[in-house]
N, C-alpha and C positions, 0 to 999 in steps of 0.2 A: 548634088554632089556627083562628081565624075571620078572614075578610077581607071587606072591602067596598070597592067601587070607586065613587067619587063623581065621575066624569067627568074631572077633572084631578088627583085625589088618590086614593091607595090606602091603606087602613088595615088593619093586622094587629093582632089581639088574641090574645095567648097565653093559653090557658086552663089553669089548674092549675099547681102547682109542678113544678119539674124537680129531679132529684137527681143528685149527682155523688159517687161512692164511690171512695175511695182504698184500693187493696188493701193497701199496706204498713202504713198506720196504722189501717185500719178506720174512718176518719172518713167521715162523710156530710155533705155540704153541700147544703142544700136552698135553692132560690131561685125567686122569682117574677120574671118579666120585665115591663118596662114596655110600653106600647102603642107601636107603630112606625107612623109616618105618612110616606109618600113623597109629597111635594108637587110640583106643577108638572111632572107627567109629560109633558104634551102640549106644553109650551112650550120644550123643549130646555134647560131650566135646573132639572133636578130636584134636590131635596135631601131629606134624611132628618131627621125631627124625632121625638124621644122625648118621651112624656108619661106621667104616672103614676108608680108606685112600683116600685123595684127593691129587693127584700129578700133578704138572705142570712141563713141560720141554720145554726149548727153545734151540735148537741145535745151532742156529746161534750165540747167545750170550753166550752159555755154562752156562745157568742158570737153576737151579732146585729148586723147592719148594715142601714141603710136609706138609700137615695138617692131623692129626689123630683125628677123632671124636670117643669119647669113648662111646657114647650112655648114657642112664640113665640121661638125662638132656642136658646141653649145654657144657659139659667139652670137651676140645680139647687141643692138643699140636701141635707145628709146628716147622719146620726147614727150613732154606734157605741156599743153598749151591751153 
């Protein structure tokens, strides 16, 4: 994870995929996390904004999903394939 502070905002960038393994089914779900922005830290009105792509992948079941966060509020789109 990498982070930057911009005076009134803080940005977290998660580097690389994360894996989640289920012991009972031997399934592995791999996912990439979107960027996380914490805005208005100094003004007593902070809020969290997600930007970028959130991707899930299960190789055993051949399932993929993608959610794209647009920022500037809570707008997002998604696909499952």
